[in-house]
C-alpha positions in Angstrom: 10.8 118.3 41.5 11.8 117.0 38.1 13.0 113.4 37.6 14.5 112.5 34.3 12.7 115.5 32.7 9.3 114.8 34.2 7.7 116.9 36.9 6.4 115.2 40.0 4.6 116.3 43.1 6.5 115.8 46.4 5.4 113.0 48.6 3.0 113.7 51.4 5.2 112.2 54.1 8.2 114.4 54.8 10.2 111.4 56.0 10.3 109.8 52.6 13.8 109.6 51.2 14.4 110.2 47.6 15.4 106.6 47.2 12.1 105.4 48.7 10.2 107.9 46.6 11.8 106.6 43.4 10.9 103.0 44.3 7.6 103.3 46.1 6.0 106.2 44.2 7.5 106.1 40.7 8.5 102.4 40.3 12.0 103.5 39.2 14.1 100.6 40.5 17.4 101.3 38.6 18.7 103.2 41.6 19.6 100.5 44.1 19.2 100.3 47.9 22.5 98.9 49.2 23.4 100.0 52.7 20.7 102.6 53.3 23.4 104.6 55.2 25.3 106.5 52.4 28.3 104.2 52.6 28.1 102.2 49.4 27.0 104.5 46.6 24.6 102.0 45.0 21.8 104.7 45.3 23.8 107.5 43.6 21.8 109.8 41.5 22.4 113.3 40.0 20.8 116.5 41.4 21.5 119.4 39.1 24.4 117.4 37.7 26.0 116.6 41.1 26.0 113.2 42.7 24.2 112.5 45.9 23.2 109.4 47.8 19.4 109.1 47.4 19.2 107.2 50.7 20.4 110.2 52.6 18.2 113.0 51.4 14.5 113.6 51.9 12.5 114.0 48.8 11.1 117.4 50.0 14.6 118.8 50.2 14.8 118.6 46.4 11.8 120.9 45.7 12.4 122.6 42.3 15.5 120.5 41.6 16.3 118.5 38.4 17.1 114.9 39.3 18.6 112.3 36.9 18.6 108.6 37.8 20.2 105.8 35.8 16.9 105.6 33.8 17.5 109.2 32.5 21.2 108.8 31.6 20.6 107.4 28.1 19.2 109.8 25.5 16.9 108.9 22.6 17.3 105.1 23.2 21.0 105.4 22.8 23.4 104.5 25.6 25.4 107.3 27.2 29.1 106.8 26.2 29.9 105.8 29.7 27.3 103.1 29.7 28.7 101.8 26.4 32.2 101.9 27.8 31.1 99.9 30.9 29.7 97.2 28.6 32.8 97.2 26.4 35.2 97.0 29.3 33.1 94.5 31.3 33.0 97.0 34.2 30.5 95.0 36.2 29.9 91.4 37.2 26.8 91.2 39.3 25.7 94.7 38.2 24.2 95.8 41.5 26.5 98.8 41.9 26.5 99.7 38.2 23.7 102.3 38.2 25.5 104.2 41.0 28.9 103.8 39.4 27.5 105.2 36.1 25.8 108.2 37.7 29.0 108.9 39.6 31.0 108.7 36.4 28.7 111.2 34.7 29.3 113.6 37.7 33.0 112.9 37.4 33.0 114.1 33.8 31.4 117.3 34.9 33.9 117.8 37.7 36.8 117.3 35.3 35.2 119.7 32.8 34.7 122.3 35.6 38.2 121.7 36.8 36.9 120.8 40.3 39.9 119.5 42.3 39.9 116.1 44.1 42.0 115.0 47.1 44.8 113.8 44.8 45.0 116.9 42.6 46.8 118.8 45.3 49.8 116.4 45.2 52.5 117.2 42.6 52.6 113.9 40.9 49.3 112.1 40.4 47.9 110.2 37.5 44.6 110.5 35.8 43.9 106.9 37.0 44.5 108.0 40.6 42.2 111.0 40.2 39.4 108.8 38.8 39.8 106.3 41.6 39.7 109.0 44.2 36.6 110.6 42.6 34.9 107.2 42.4 35.8 106.2 46.0 32.2 106.7 47.2 31.0 103.8 45.1 31.8 100.3 46.3 31.8 97.2 44.1 31.7 93.9 46.0 32.8 92.0 42.8 36.0 93.9 42.6 35.5 95.3 39.1 37.4 98.5 40.0 40.2 98.3 37.3 37.6 97.8 34.6 35.4 100.6 35.9 38.4 103.0 35.8 39.4 101.7 32.3 35.9 102.4 31.1 35.9 106.0 32.5 39.4 106.6 31.1 38.2 105.5 27.6 35.5 108.0 27.6 37.5 110.9 29.1 40.2 110.2 26.5 37.7 111.0 23.8 36.7 114.4 25.2 38.3 117.6 24.0 40.7 119.0 26.6 
């Protein structure tokens, strides 16, 4: 498997989750362990550009896959535009959920570019804000920074060519 562009051997223990592998074997602690049941989204990472909860998947299941964690989102020591927008919009308070929120936001950009429908896109009248909120609903924020998170994502999406 490849994590942030670097190849790694799979762990020997097939019961090792991706989240535990990141923490225990690679010392990559940006991906957070929240609920450890796939309910909070703090452990969200990207596999082949799609979001997954790292606490719910065994590392061996990702053989040959490209995984991106929060540590791999920035390129060439420059923040990803979403990371910059989160800072600008103060889209976090304690910051615990931020890595998962940003990974989900990156996946959201891909979903929009690929015209992947969400639950609200089937209704006749929906706003971009509702669509973003629906797509981000798998990521919880105990601090209640949701409006700022949606603002940050809207800022970046508005800059993208349609």
